[in-house]
C-alpha positions as CSV (number, residue, x, y, z in Angstrom):
1,M,15.5,-6.1,12.8
2,K,15.2,-9.5,11.2
3,A,12.6,-10.1,8.5
4,T,9.7,-12.5,9.2
5,W,8.6,-12.6,5.6
6,K,8.8,-15.9,3.8
7,P,8.0,-16.4,0.0
8,H,4.6,-17.6,-0.8
9,T,3.1,-17.4,-4.3
10,A,-0.6,-16.7,-4.5
11,H,-1.9,-17.1,-8.0
12,G,-4.3,-14.6,-9.4
13,K,-5.9,-11.6,-7.7
14,L,-5.8,-11.6,-3.9
15,S,-9.5,-11.6,-3.2
16,A,-10.7,-11.4,0.4
17,G,-11.0,-15.2,0.7
18,V,-7.6,-15.8,-0.7
19,R,-6.0,-13.2,1.5
20,E,-7.5,-14.8,4.6
21,E,-5.8,-18.1,3.7
22,L,-2.3,-16.5,3.4
23,P,0.0,-17.1,6.3
24,D,1.1,-14.1,8.4
25,S,4.6,-14.5,7.1
26,V,3.5,-13.2,3.7
27,Y,2.5,-9.7,4.9
28,A,4.7,-6.6,5.5
29,F,2.7,-6.0,8.6
30,P,2.1,-9.6,9.8
31,K,0.1,-8.8,13.0
32,Q,-2.4,-6.7,11.1
33,K,-2.3,-8.7,7.9
34,K,-1.6,-5.6,5.9
35,E,0.3,-5.3,2.7
36,P,0.7,-8.8,1.3
37,L,4.1,-9.4,-0.4
38,S,3.2,-12.3,-2.7
39,D,4.8,-11.0,-5.9
40,A,6.8,-8.1,-7.3
41,S,3.7,-6.0,-8.0
42,H,2.5,-6.4,-4.4
43,V,6.0,-5.5,-3.1
44,R,6.0,-2.3,-5.2
45,N,2.5,-1.5,-4.0
46,A,3.5,-2.0,-0.3
47,M,6.4,0.4,-0.9
48,A,4.2,3.0,-2.4
49,R,1.5,2.8,0.3
50,F,3.9,2.3,3.3
51,D,3.4,5.8,4.7
52,Q,-0.4,5.5,4.3
53,V,-0.7,2.5,6.7
54,Q,-2.4,3.6,9.9
55,G,-2.7,2.1,13.4
56,V,0.8,0.6,13.6
57,S,3.7,1.4,15.9
58,D,7.2,2.5,14.8
59,Q,8.5,-1.0,15.8
60,E,5.9,-2.6,13.5
61,R,7.0,-0.2,10.7
62,E,10.6,-1.3,11.3
63,Q,9.5,-5.0,11.0
64,A,7.4,-4.2,7.9
65,F,10.4,-2.4,6.4
66,A,12.6,-5.5,7.0
67,N,9.9,-7.7,5.4
68,I,9.5,-5.5,2.3
69,K,13.3,-5.4,1.9
70,A,13.5,-9.2,2.0
71,A,10.6,-9.6,-0.5
72,A,12.1,-6.9,-2.8
73,R,15.4,-8.9,-2.9
74,H,13.5,-12.1,-3.5
75,F,11.4,-10.7,-6.4
76,D,14.3,-8.5,-7.7
77,V,12.5,-5.2,-7.0
78,E,14.7,-2.1,-6.8
79,M,14.6,-0.5,-3.5
80,T,16.5,2.7,-2.8
81,E,15.1,3.4,0.7
82,T,17.5,2.6,3.6
83,S,15.0,3.2,6.4
84,W,11.2,3.0,6.7
85,R,11.3,6.8,7.4
86,D,12.4,7.2,3.7
87,F,9.1,6.1,2.3
88,G,7.0,8.9,1.0
89,K,9.9,11.4,0.7
90,S,10.4,11.1,-3.0
91,P,9.7,14.3,-5.0
92,G,6.6,12.8,-6.6
93,A,5.2,11.6,-3.3
94,K,2.3,13.7,-2.0
95,K,0.4,13.1,1.1
96,V,-3.3,13.8,1.3
97,P,-4.0,16.4,4.0
98,S,-5.9,15.2,7.0
99,G,-8.9,17.2,5.8
100,G,-9.2,15.0,2.8
101,R,-9.3,16.0,-0.9
102,S,-8.8,19.5,-2.1
103,A,-11.8,21.5,-3.3
104,S,-10.8,21.1,-6.9
105,A,-10.6,17.3,-6.5
106,K,-14.0,17.2,-4.9
107,K,-15.4,19.3,-7.7
108,A,-13.9,17.0,-10.3
109,A,-15.3,14.0,-8.6
110,R,-18.9,15.3,-8.6
111,P,-21.2,13.8,-11.3
112,K,-21.4,15.9,-14.4
113,K,-24.7,17.4,-15.5
114,S,-25.9,16.0,-18.8
115,P,-26.1,18.8,-21.5
116,T,-29.3,17.2,-22.8
117,A,-30.9,17.0,-19.4
118,K,-33.9,19.4,-19.0
119,K,-35.0,21.0,-15.9
120,S,-38.5,20.1,-14.9
121,S,-40.9,23.0,-14.1
């Protein structure tokens, strides 16, 4: 599949207003305007989050892969994947189960009780 990505440098953080002004050709998923590819950092982020994108077809993933590959070449980002199906298969990649966070993660996220807090009677 041929890439539709075209270089476009957005300066600074991509806030909501700035993202809305970017052309579709800057995104890995142009139709949904998901995963902007405006610099090397955003390309690496799109690669890391590729398998987390929801609501897209296999054909759109194929297009996004071609766009990420083109942006990675442009920004000199190393990319070892040869297919979009390779994303998320690295040894360190771990998918969050559909049920959400594990019990230990939920417990860790709870606010801690202050040791100085007293119970009211």
